[in-house]
C-alpha positions as CSV (number, residue, x, y, z in Angstrom):
1,X,0.0,-0.1,0.0
2,X,3.3,2.3,1.1
3,X,4.2,1.4,-2.5
4,X,1.1,2.4,-4.2
5,X,0.6,5.9,-2.5
6,X,4.8,6.4,-3.7
7,X,4.2,6.3,-7.4
8,X,0.5,7.8,-7.5
9,X,2.7,10.9,-5.3
10,X,5.5,10.9,-7.7
11,X,3.0,11.3,-11.0
12,X,1.2,14.1,-9.2
13,X,4.4,15.6,-8.3
14,X,6.3,14.8,-12.0
15,X,3.1,16.6,-13.5
16,X,2.4,19.3,-10.9
17,X,1.7,22.0,-13.8
18,X,-1.8,19.6,-14.2
19,X,-1.9,18.4,-10.4
20,X,-1.9,22.3,-9.4
21,X,-5.1,23.5,-11.9
22,X,-6.5,19.9,-10.7
23,X,-6.6,20.9,-7.4
24,X,-7.5,25.0,-7.9
25,X,-10.4,23.6,-9.5
26,X,-11.3,21.0,-6.9
27,X,-10.3,23.9,-4.3
28,X,-12.8,26.3,-6.1
29,X,-15.7,24.3,-6.5
30,X,-15.6,23.6,-2.2
31,X,-14.9,27.2,-1.7
32,X,-17.3,29.1,-3.6
33,X,-20.2,28.2,-1.9
34,X,-19.2,28.3,2.1
35,X,-16.9,30.9,1.5
36,X,-19.5,33.2,0.0
37,X,-22.1,32.5,2.8
38,X,-19.4,32.8,5.3
39,X,-18.8,36.4,4.1
40,X,-22.7,37.0,3.9
41,X,-22.9,36.1,7.2
42,X,-20.0,38.2,8.3
43,X,-21.4,41.4,6.4
44,X,-25.1,40.9,7.7
45,X,-23.6,41.0,11.5
46,X,-21.1,44.2,10.5
47,X,-24.5,46.1,9.1
48,X,-27.1,44.8,11.9
49,X,-24.6,45.4,14.7
50,X,-24.7,49.0,14.7
51,X,-28.3,49.1,14.1
52,X,-29.6,47.0,16.7
53,X,-27.9,49.5,18.9
54,X,-29.6,51.8,17.8
55,X,-33.4,51.3,19.0
56,X,-35.3,54.6,17.1
57,X,-34.2,57.2,14.3
58,X,-36.2,60.1,13.5
59,X,-36.1,62.0,10.1
60,X,-37.9,63.5,7.4
61,X,-40.6,61.4,5.6
62,X,-38.6,59.8,2.6
63,X,-36.6,56.8,2.2
64,X,-35.9,55.1,5.8
65,X,-32.8,53.3,4.2
66,X,-31.3,56.4,3.5
67,X,-32.2,57.9,6.7
68,X,-31.0,55.1,8.1
69,X,-27.3,54.6,6.1
70,X,-27.1,58.3,6.4
71,X,-27.6,58.4,10.5
72,X,-25.6,55.3,11.2
73,X,-22.9,55.0,9.2
74,X,-22.4,58.1,7.4
75,X,-22.6,57.0,4.0
76,X,-25.6,57.7,1.9
77,X,-26.9,60.8,0.5
78,X,-27.8,63.9,2.3
79,X,-31.2,63.1,3.1
80,X,-34.2,65.4,3.2
81,X,-33.6,67.8,6.3
82,X,-35.5,68.3,9.3
83,X,-36.5,71.4,11.6
84,X,-34.6,71.5,14.5
85,X,-38.0,71.6,16.8
86,X,-38.0,67.8,16.1
87,X,-35.7,67.3,18.5
88,X,-37.0,69.7,21.0
89,X,-40.4,67.7,20.7
90,X,-38.8,64.3,21.6
91,X,-36.9,66.1,24.4
92,X,-40.6,67.1,25.4
93,X,-42.1,64.3,25.4
94,X,-40.6,62.9,28.3
95,X,-40.3,59.5,26.7
96,X,-36.3,59.4,25.7
97,X,-33.6,60.9,25.2
98,X,-33.2,63.0,22.1
99,X,-29.5,63.3,19.9
100,X,-29.4,65.6,16.9
101,X,-27.5,64.6,13.6
102,X,-26.7,66.5,11.0
103,X,-24.6,64.8,8.4
104,X,-23.9,66.7,5.3
105,X,-20.7,68.0,4.8
106,X,-17.3,66.6,4.4
107,X,-13.8,67.3,4.8
108,X,-11.2,65.3,2.2
109,X,-13.6,62.3,1.5
110,X,-14.3,62.4,5.3
111,X,-18.1,62.7,6.7
112,X,-18.7,66.3,9.3
113,X,-20.7,64.7,11.8
114,X,-22.3,67.4,13.8
115,X,-24.2,66.3,17.1
116,X,-24.2,67.0,20.9
117,X,-22.4,65.7,23.7
118,X,-24.7,63.0,24.3
119,X,-23.4,61.0,21.3
120,X,-20.3,60.3,22.6
121,X,-21.9,58.9,25.8
122,X,-24.7,56.8,23.9
123,X,-21.6,55.4,21.6
124,X,-19.6,54.9,24.2
125,X,-16.3,57.3,22.4
126,X,-14.2,58.6,24.6
127,X,-10.9,60.8,24.0
128,X,-7.5,59.0,23.7
129,X,-5.3,62.5,22.6
130,X,-6.1,66.0,23.3
131,X,-9.8,66.9,25.1
132,X,-13.6,67.3,24.5
133,X,-14.8,69.9,22.4
134,X,-15.1,73.2,24.3
135,X,-16.0,76.2,21.6
136,X,-17.8,76.5,19.0
137,X,-15.5,75.1,15.7
138,X,-13.8,72.8,17.2
139,X,-13.7,69.2,15.8
140,X,-12.7,65.8,17.4
141,X,-11.3,63.2,14.7
142,X,-11.9,59.9,14.4
143,X,-9.0,57.2,15.1
144,X,-8.7,56.3,11.2
145,X,-9.1,59.9,10.2
146,X,-6.1,61.0,12.8
147,X,-3.7,58.1,11.4
148,X,-5.0,58.5,7.4
149,X,-4.2,62.1,7.4
150,X,-1.8,62.4,10.4
151,X,-3.4,64.8,11.9
152,X,-4.0,65.5,16.1
153,X,-4.8,67.7,18.6
154,X,-3.2,71.2,17.7
155,X,-3.6,70.8,13.9
156,X,-6.7,71.7,11.7
157,X,-8.6,70.4,9.1
158,X,-11.1,72.3,6.6
159,X,-14.4,71.5,5.3
160,X,-14.9,70.7,1.5
161,X,-17.1,73.4,-0.5
162,X,-20.4,71.2,-1.6
163,X,-19.7,73.1,-5.0
164,X,-16.9,74.8,-7.2
165,X,-18.9,78.0,-7.7
166,X,-20.7,79.2,-4.2
167,X,-23.3,82.1,-5.1
168,X,-23.9,82.0,-1.1
169,X,-21.2,83.2,-0.4
170,X,-20.2,80.3,2.3
171,X,-16.8,79.6,2.9
172,X,-14.9,76.6,4.1
173,X,-14.3,76.3,7.9
174,X,-11.0,75.9,9.8
175,X,-11.3,73.9,12.2
176,X,-9.1,73.1,15.1
177,X,-8.5,69.5,16.2
178,X,-9.9,69.4,20.1
179,X,-8.9,65.8,20.2
180,X,-8.9,61.9,18.8
181,X,-11.2,59.6,19.4
182,X,-10.3,56.1,20.8
183,X,-10.2,53.4,17.8
184,X,-14.0,51.8,18.4
185,X,-13.8,49.7,15.4
186,X,-17.1,51.5,13.9
187,X,-18.4,54.2,11.4
188,X,-17.2,56.6,14.1
189,X,-13.4,55.9,13.4
190,X,-14.0,58.0,9.7
191,X,-15.8,60.7,11.0
192,X,-15.2,64.0,12.4
193,X,-17.5,65.2,14.7
194,X,-18.6,68.9,15.8
195,X,-20.8,70.4,17.3
196,X,-24.2,70.8,15.6
197,X,-23.7,75.1,15.4
198,X,-20.8,74.5,13.6
199,X,-22.0,72.3,11.0
200,X,-24.6,75.3,11.1
201,X,-22.0,77.7,10.7
202,X,-20.3,75.7,7.8
203,X,-23.5,76.1,5.9
204,X,-23.8,79.8,6.4
205,X,-26.7,79.7,8.5
206,X,-23.9,81.5,11.7
207,X,-20.8,83.7,11.0
208,X,-18.7,86.5,12.6
209,X,-17.7,89.9,11.5
210,X,-15.4,92.4,11.8
211,X,-16.2,94.8,14.3
212,X,-18.0,97.7,12.1
213,X,-17.6,100.3,14.9
214,X,-14.0,100.1,14.9
215,X,-11.5,103.1,12.9
216,X,-10.4,99.9,10.6
217,X,-13.5,99.1,9.8
218,X,-15.2,102.4,8.7
219,X,-14.5,101.8,5.3
220,X,-16.8,99.2,4.5
221,X,-19.7,101.4,6.2
222,X,-22.4,102.9,4.2
223,X,-24.4,104.3,6.7
224,X,-25.9,104.2,10.4
225,X,-29.5,103.9,10.8
226,X,-31.2,104.0,14.2
227,X,-28.1,102.6,15.8
228,X,-28.2,99.5,13.0
229,X,-24.9,99.6,11.1
230,X,-25.3,99.2,7.5
231,X,-21.8,97.8,5.7
232,X,-21.0,96.7,2.2
233,X,-19.7,93.9,0.2
234,X,-15.9,94.6,1.8
235,X,-16.9,93.4,5.0
236,X,-14.7,90.1,5.9
237,X,-16.7,87.1,6.5
238,X,-14.3,84.7,8.6
239,X,-14.1,81.5,7.8
240,X,-12.0,80.2,11.2
241,X,-13.6,80.8,14.4
242,X,-10.8,82.2,17.0
243,X,-11.1,83.2,20.6
244,X,-10.7,86.9,18.9
245,X,-13.8,86.4,17.0
246,X,-16.0,84.1,18.5
247,X,-18.2,86.7,20.2
248,X,-18.7,88.2,17.0
249,X,-20.4,84.9,15.9
250,X,-24.3,84.0,15.8
251,X,-27.0,83.0,14.1
252,X,-30.1,84.9,12.3
253,X,-33.4,83.7,12.7
254,X,-35.1,81.0,15.2
255,X,-32.8,78.0,16.0
256,X,-35.6,75.7,16.0
257,X,-35.8,76.6,12.3
258,X,-32.3,75.4,11.3
259,X,-32.3,72.3,9.9
260,X,-31.3,68.5,11.0
261,X,-30.8,65.2,8.9
262,X,-31.7,63.1,11.7
263,X,-32.4,62.5,16.2
264,X,-31.2,59.6,17.5
265,X,-33.9,58.4,20.0
266,X,-33.0,56.6,23.2
267,X,-35.9,55.1,25.1
268,X,-35.4,54.1,28.9
269,X,-37.4,50.7,28.0
270,X,-40.0,49.6,25.8
271,X,-43.3,50.9,26.5
272,X,-41.5,54.3,26.2
273,X,-40.3,53.1,23.0
274,X,-44.3,52.4,21.8
275,X,-45.1,55.2,22.7
276,X,-43.2,57.6,21.2
277,X,-43.7,55.3,18.0
278,X,-47.1,56.2,18.5
279,X,-46.9,59.8,18.5
280,X,-45.5,59.7,14.7
281,X,-48.1,57.9,12.6
282,X,-50.5,60.7,11.4
283,X,-50.6,61.3,8.3
284,X,-50.1,64.9,8.2
285,X,-47.0,64.4,10.2
286,X,-43.8,65.7,8.4
287,X,-41.5,63.4,10.2
288,X,-41.3,59.5,10.3
289,X,-39.9,57.1,12.9
290,X,-38.1,54.1,11.8
291,X,-36.6,51.4,13.7
292,X,-33.1,51.2,12.3
293,X,-32.8,47.4,13.1
294,X,-35.8,47.0,11.5
295,X,-35.2,48.6,8.2
296,X,-31.6,46.9,7.8
297,X,-33.4,43.2,8.2
298,X,-34.9,44.5,5.3
299,X,-32.2,45.2,3.4
300,X,-30.7,41.7,4.4
301,X,-33.6,40.2,3.2
302,X,-32.6,41.4,0.0
303,X,-29.0,40.5,0.1
304,X,-29.6,36.6,1.4
305,X,-32.2,36.5,-1.9
306,X,-29.6,37.7,-4.1
307,X,-26.9,35.4,-2.5
308,X,-29.2,32.3,-3.1
309,X,-29.1,32.7,-6.2
310,X,-25.4,33.7,-6.6
311,X,-24.5,30.6,-4.4
312,X,-27.2,28.4,-7.0
313,X,-24.4,29.7,-9.9
314,X,-21.6,28.6,-8.0
315,X,-23.0,25.3,-7.5
316,X,-23.6,24.9,-11.2
317,X,-20.5,26.1,-12.2
318,X,-18.8,23.7,-9.6
319,X,-20.8,20.9,-11.2
320,X,-19.1,21.9,-14.6
321,X,-16.1,22.0,-13.0
322,X,-16.1,18.6,-11.4
323,X,-17.2,17.4,-14.8
324,X,-14.4,19.0,-16.8
325,X,-11.8,17.6,-13.8
326,X,-13.4,14.2,-14.1
327,X,-12.8,14.4,-18.3
328,X,-9.3,15.2,-17.6
329,X,-8.6,12.3,-15.4
330,X,-10.5,9.9,-18.0
331,X,-8.6,11.6,-20.9
332,X,-5.2,11.1,-18.9
333,X,-6.0,7.2,-18.2
334,X,-6.4,7.1,-22.0
335,X,-2.9,8.9,-22.7
336,X,-1.7,6.7,-20.3
337,X,-2.4,3.3,-21.5
338,X,1.3,2.4,-22.5
339,X,2.0,3.0,-18.7
340,X,-0.5,0.8,-17.6
341,X,0.2,-1.7,-19.6
342,X,4.3,-1.4,-18.5
343,X,2.9,-1.8,-14.9
344,X,1.2,-4.8,-16.0
345,X,3.9,-6.3,-17.5
346,X,6.3,-5.7,-14.1
347,X,4.2,-7.6,-12.0
348,X,1.4,-5.0,-11.1
349,X,-2.0,-6.7,-10.5
350,X,-5.0,-4.9,-11.9
351,X,-5.8,-4.0,-8.1
352,X,-2.9,-2.6,-7.6
353,X,-3.0,-0.5,-11.0
354,X,-6.3,0.3,-10.3
355,X,-5.1,1.8,-6.4
356,X,-2.7,4.1,-7.9
357,X,-4.9,5.5,-10.6
358,X,-7.6,6.2,-7.5
359,X,-5.3,7.2,-5.5
360,X,-4.1,9.8,-7.5
361,X,-7.6,11.3,-7.8
362,X,-8.1,10.7,-4.0
363,X,-4.9,13.7,-3.7
364,X,-6.1,15.9,-5.8
365,X,-9.4,15.9,-4.2
366,X,-8.1,16.0,-0.7
367,X,-5.7,18.7,-1.9
368,X,-8.4,20.6,-3.1
369,X,-10.6,20.1,0.3
370,X,-7.8,21.0,2.6
371,X,-6.7,24.1,0.4
372,X,-11.0,25.1,0.7
373,X,-10.9,24.6,4.0
374,X,-8.4,26.9,4.6
375,X,-9.3,29.7,2.7
376,X,-12.8,29.3,5.1
377,X,-11.0,29.5,8.0
378,X,-8.8,32.4,6.6
379,X,-12.5,34.0,5.7
380,X,-13.9,33.5,9.3
381,X,-10.8,35.5,10.4
382,X,-10.1,38.2,8.5
383,X,-13.5,38.5,6.0
384,X,-14.9,40.8,8.9
385,X,-11.7,43.0,8.1
386,X,-12.3,43.0,4.5
387,X,-15.7,44.0,4.8
388,X,-15.3,46.5,6.7
389,X,-12.6,48.1,4.1
390,X,-15.3,47.7,1.7
391,X,-17.9,49.4,3.9
392,X,-15.6,52.3,3.7
393,X,-14.8,52.6,0.6
């Protein structure tokens, strides 16, 4: 038996190119369905973990999926905004904690997330370098943002304009970095966090300007009417909030009318959650309340449906590959007829010769299955890392 296996092994080693092709084909036959299943399961866990940890989200009526992706993962298109009064509405209900979210702007490809201080405690985010935001215009950066841009406390980043030609005259805002957040293995690592009011400043809803009562500002004064100073276009609009000009920053209009993209709602118990959901069931209501876990489950149902078709295709492809491998073995036996006759002439029995040929097939299949199992284990270990990288793209 040992000599039989030796002959089979030496034949496969000699024809290494053909053996490698056959082993690769067998590996793909077994790996594609199992590897795909592992990736889908891990991607499902990655997508649902953050949704499950977020009880409720309030946003303007529209696509629930777009609202959830923008609010939780900071990746979807800018959803329809709603008025900040929706935050007050939840707070005054006394049924839940309300965390405002305004996710619209970017800096060097990274989302700028306008929110409140409660967000960091809710997500379990802590500052590992520097300090928490203290004044208007400051920001915190996620761990991957800091590593990618090579920035830290004391540096500054500038918001990206939404368009090349900004006829509204809204300038990019230079934001000092107050601190760097600890690595959380979540979308928060790829975000830049500011106070909601800072996000409004980026949008141009709040601004500062030079003191028009000083001598330096007199060339820009057109008239003084009943104590109000009317200035011309030469008045400088600041694009950086500093200790010297922060007192001049102000907002025009009622803050309750200012925009937010969503409100994270954290009810203390199931009863409060149910009561709060019931308050958003009126048809005339301009806002909607959604359960992120339910929205992501619907998305995953679609993904799983697609997965079934892909797995079915992989199985069909595997069967075709197996048939091709079988054909290769059969043609190989026909080409090796003289070799088989030689084995008979030197005393090999029919059973021994058949065992040599069968051993070659067993070695190829065993090698393919072993490689498929190894690839599956590697996928289980590092698949989540790949998925997170793809999600960040």
